C-alpha positions as CSV (number, residue, x, y, z in Angstrom):
1,P,0.0,0.0,0.0
2,H,1.1,3.5,-0.8
3,P,1.7,6.1,2.0
4,A,-1.1,8.6,2.5
5,S,1.0,11.6,1.6
6,P,1.7,12.1,-2.2
7,I,5.1,13.0,-3.5
8,L,3.5,15.1,-6.3
9,E,0.1,16.9,-6.4
10,I,-1.3,18.3,-9.6
11,R,-4.0,20.8,-8.8
12,N,-6.4,22.3,-11.4
13,L,-3.6,22.7,-13.9
14,G,-4.3,24.8,-17.0
15,K,-2.1,25.9,-19.9
16,V,-2.9,28.0,-23.0
17,F,-0.8,29.0,-26.0
18,P,-1.5,32.0,-28.3
19,G,-2.4,31.2,-31.9
20,D,-2.8,33.3,-35.0
21,K,-6.5,33.9,-34.5
22,H,-7.4,32.5,-31.1
23,I,-5.9,31.1,-27.9
24,L,-5.4,27.4,-27.8
25,S,-6.3,25.7,-24.5
26,V,-3.8,22.8,-24.2
27,L,-4.5,21.8,-20.7
28,E,-7.6,22.4,-18.6
29,D,-8.3,21.6,-14.9
30,V,-5.8,18.6,-14.8
31,R,-5.8,17.0,-11.4
32,F,-4.2,13.9,-9.9
33,D,-1.7,12.8,-7.2
34,V,1.4,10.6,-7.5
35,Q,2.5,8.5,-4.6
36,P,6.2,7.8,-3.8
37,G,7.5,4.9,-5.7
38,E,4.6,4.7,-8.2
39,M,5.0,4.0,-11.8
40,I,2.4,6.1,-13.6
41,C,1.7,6.2,-17.3
42,I,0.0,9.2,-18.9
43,L,-1.8,7.9,-21.9
44,G,-3.6,9.8,-24.6
45,P,-3.8,10.7,-28.3
46,S,-1.5,13.1,-30.0
47,G,-2.4,16.7,-29.2
48,C,-3.8,16.0,-25.7
49,G,-1.1,17.9,-23.9
50,K,0.9,15.0,-22.5
51,T,4.3,16.5,-23.3
52,T,3.2,20.0,-22.2
53,L,2.1,18.4,-18.9
54,L,5.5,16.7,-18.4
55,R,7.3,19.9,-19.1
56,I,5.3,21.7,-16.5
57,L,6.0,18.9,-14.0
58,A,9.7,19.3,-14.8
59,G,9.6,23.0,-14.3
60,Y,10.5,23.9,-17.9
61,L,7.1,25.5,-18.5
62,K,4.9,27.6,-16.1
63,P,1.2,26.8,-16.0
64,D,-1.3,29.5,-16.6
65,S,-3.5,28.3,-13.8
66,G,-3.3,25.7,-11.0
67,D,-0.3,24.3,-9.1
68,V,2.2,21.5,-9.0
69,L,3.3,20.6,-5.5
70,L,6.4,18.5,-4.8
71,R,6.1,17.2,-1.2
72,G,3.8,20.2,-0.6
73,T,6.2,22.8,-2.1
74,P,5.2,24.6,-5.3
75,V,7.3,23.7,-8.4
76,S,8.5,26.9,-10.1
77,C,11.7,25.8,-11.9
78,P,13.7,22.7,-12.9
79,G,15.5,20.9,-10.1
80,P,17.7,17.9,-9.5
81,D,14.8,16.1,-7.7
82,R,13.1,15.8,-11.2
83,C,15.0,14.5,-14.3
84,V,13.6,14.0,-17.8
85,V,14.3,11.4,-20.4
86,F,13.1,12.5,-23.9
87,Q,12.3,10.5,-27.0
88,E,15.5,11.9,-28.6
89,D,18.5,10.6,-26.6
90,A,20.2,14.1,-26.6
91,L,23.6,12.7,-26.0
92,F,26.8,14.7,-26.5
93,P,28.2,13.2,-29.7
94,W,31.8,14.1,-28.9
95,L,31.7,12.3,-25.5
96,T,32.1,8.6,-24.9
97,V,29.4,6.5,-23.3
98,E,31.0,6.8,-19.9
99,E,31.7,10.5,-20.3
100,N,28.0,11.1,-21.2
101,I,26.9,9.3,-18.1
102,A,29.4,11.2,-15.9
103,F,28.5,14.6,-17.4
104,G,25.9,15.5,-14.7
105,L,28.3,14.8,-11.9
106,K,30.5,17.7,-12.8
107,G,30.6,20.2,-10.0
108,K,29.4,17.6,-7.4
109,R,31.4,17.2,-4.2
110,E,32.3,13.6,-4.7
111,T,35.9,12.8,-5.3
112,K,37.1,11.7,-8.8
113,R,37.4,8.2,-7.5
114,D,33.9,8.2,-6.1
115,R,32.5,9.6,-9.3
116,Q,34.2,6.8,-11.3
117,K,32.7,4.2,-8.9
118,L,29.2,5.7,-9.6
119,V,29.8,5.7,-13.3
120,D,31.0,2.1,-13.2
121,Q,27.9,1.2,-11.2
122,F,25.5,2.7,-13.7
123,L,27.3,1.3,-16.7
124,Y,26.8,-2.1,-15.1
125,L,23.1,-1.4,-14.3
126,V,22.3,-0.6,-17.9
127,G,24.5,-3.3,-19.4
128,L,27.0,-1.1,-21.1
129,S,30.3,-1.7,-19.2
130,A,31.8,-3.2,-22.4
131,F,30.9,-0.1,-24.4
132,R,32.2,2.6,-22.1
133,K,34.7,4.0,-24.6
134,Y,32.3,4.0,-27.6
135,L,31.0,7.3,-29.1
136,P,27.2,7.6,-29.6
137,R,27.5,7.2,-33.3
138,N,29.0,3.8,-32.9
139,I,26.1,2.3,-30.7
140,S,22.5,1.3,-31.5
141,G,19.4,3.4,-30.7
142,G,18.6,1.1,-27.8
143,M,22.0,1.6,-26.4
144,K,21.7,5.3,-26.7
145,Q,18.6,5.3,-24.6
146,R,20.3,3.2,-22.0
147,V,23.0,5.9,-21.8
148,A,20.3,8.6,-21.6
149,L,18.7,6.7,-18.8
150,A,21.9,6.1,-16.9
151,R,22.9,9.8,-17.3
152,V,19.8,10.9,-15.4
153,L,19.5,8.1,-12.9
154,I,23.1,8.7,-11.7
155,L,21.9,12.0,-10.4
156,Q,19.5,10.2,-8.1
157,P,16.4,12.2,-8.7
158,E,13.2,11.5,-6.7
159,I,11.1,11.6,-9.8
160,L,11.9,10.4,-13.3
161,L,9.9,12.0,-16.0
162,M,9.9,10.1,-19.4
163,D,8.5,11.5,-22.6
164,E,7.8,8.5,-25.0
165,P,11.5,7.5,-24.6
166,F,11.1,4.2,-26.5
167,A,8.8,5.3,-29.3
168,A,11.5,5.2,-32.0
169,L,12.8,1.8,-31.1
170,D,11.9,-1.5,-32.8
171,A,9.6,-3.9,-31.0
172,Q,12.3,-6.2,-29.6
173,T,14.5,-3.4,-28.4
174,R,11.5,-1.7,-26.9
175,E,10.6,-4.9,-24.9
176,E,14.2,-5.0,-23.7
177,M,14.0,-1.4,-22.5
178,H,10.7,-2.1,-20.7
179,N,12.4,-4.9,-18.8
180,L,15.4,-2.8,-18.0
181,L,13.3,0.1,-16.8
182,L,11.2,-2.1,-14.5
183,R,14.3,-3.7,-13.1
184,L,15.9,-0.3,-12.4
185,W,12.7,1.0,-10.9
186,E,12.5,-2.0,-8.6
187,E,16.2,-1.7,-7.6
188,L,16.4,2.1,-7.2
189,A,12.8,2.9,-6.1
190,H,12.2,6.0,-8.1
191,T,8.8,7.5,-8.8
192,I,8.3,7.4,-12.5
193,I,5.8,9.3,-14.7
194,F,5.9,7.9,-18.2
195,V,4.2,9.6,-21.2
196,T,3.0,7.3,-24.0
197,H,0.4,6.9,-26.7
198,D,0.9,3.2,-26.8
199,V,-1.8,1.3,-24.8
200,R,0.2,-2.0,-24.5
201,E,3.2,-0.1,-23.3
202,A,1.1,1.6,-20.6
203,V,-0.4,-1.8,-19.4
204,T,3.1,-3.4,-19.4
205,L,4.6,-0.7,-17.2
206,A,2.1,1.1,-15.1
207,D,0.7,0.7,-11.6
208,R,-1.9,3.3,-12.7
209,V,-2.8,4.9,-16.1
210,I,-3.9,8.5,-16.3
211,V,-6.1,8.6,-19.5
212,M,-6.3,12.0,-21.1
213,G,-8.6,13.5,-23.7
214,K,-7.9,16.5,-25.9
215,S,-9.4,19.8,-27.0
216,P,-8.6,20.8,-24.3
217,G,-6.3,18.2,-22.6
218,R,-7.8,17.0,-19.4
219,V,-7.9,13.8,-17.3
220,R,-10.7,11.5,-18.5
221,Q,-10.1,8.6,-16.2
222,N,-7.7,7.2,-13.6
223,V,-7.2,3.4,-14.3
224,E,-5.5,1.0,-11.8
225,I,-3.5,-1.7,-13.5
226,D,-4.0,-4.5,-10.9
227,L,-1.8,-7.1,-12.6
228,G,1.2,-8.8,-11.1
229,R,4.7,-8.5,-12.4
230,P,6.3,-9.7,-14.6
231,R,3.3,-9.2,-17.0
232,R,2.7,-11.4,-20.0
233,Q,0.9,-9.7,-22.9
234,D,-0.7,-13.0,-24.1
235,T,-2.8,-13.4,-20.9
236,A,-6.6,-12.8,-20.8
237,R,-6.4,-10.2,-18.1
238,F,-3.7,-8.2,-19.9
239,Q,-5.8,-8.2,-23.0
240,Q,-8.9,-7.2,-21.1
241,K,-7.0,-4.2,-19.6
242,T,-5.7,-3.3,-23.1
243,K,-9.2,-3.4,-24.6
244,A,-10.7,-1.3,-21.9
245,L,-8.1,1.4,-22.4
246,H,-8.5,1.2,-26.2
247,D,-12.3,1.7,-25.7
248,L,-11.7,4.7,-23.5
249,L,-9.5,6.3,-26.2
250,R,-11.9,5.5,-29.0
251,H,-15.0,7.0,-27.3
252,P,-14.1,10.4,-25.9
């Protein structure tokens, strides 16, 4: 059971963007809580404001109404307690795998030896110890996302925000990344908010799915995924959950 006190509270959130002829309401009255250690997927069609919502949670965008509270304190800017993994890996092409992972540790108080131990640990956790000296151009897309994941996890954020990070990967690599993410989540106990438009991905990963509608973007339903782990996609219960979410998305 989750503690009574949420780590993140989203309260009546609204965001508008000016257009050529009218103001576009991207988010309206978005409300939900996130408990410590939860894996939440935000699911919805393109244009429902999922990425905008994630950027507000990260502190990159300011809402036009409502609040985001982190342990009761309003979020007003980016912070080390929230790290983002984007769909594009955004690695520095001139740095090796291990240098990319170590980049965020610059300026920290750890000694060089302690930093190297941390880098070695996270290289091992994401299965890239043998590729530490490779440049990004010499590794696969799945490996790049492993580097991107290690680069933020090494900073030990409380909340990991993920914006469709596996959308560009092939099916087999995507499944491998799901398994890796779940293993890291279990081992490191982060709270994860994962944006996706893929129903099967949401049912594979989430404790709870926030289903959003669009025009404007708002929460339509909060769906518990009461399936044990590991989850097999060929079971009747998995397929029932998938169908229920598909039906929600088809009938706004």
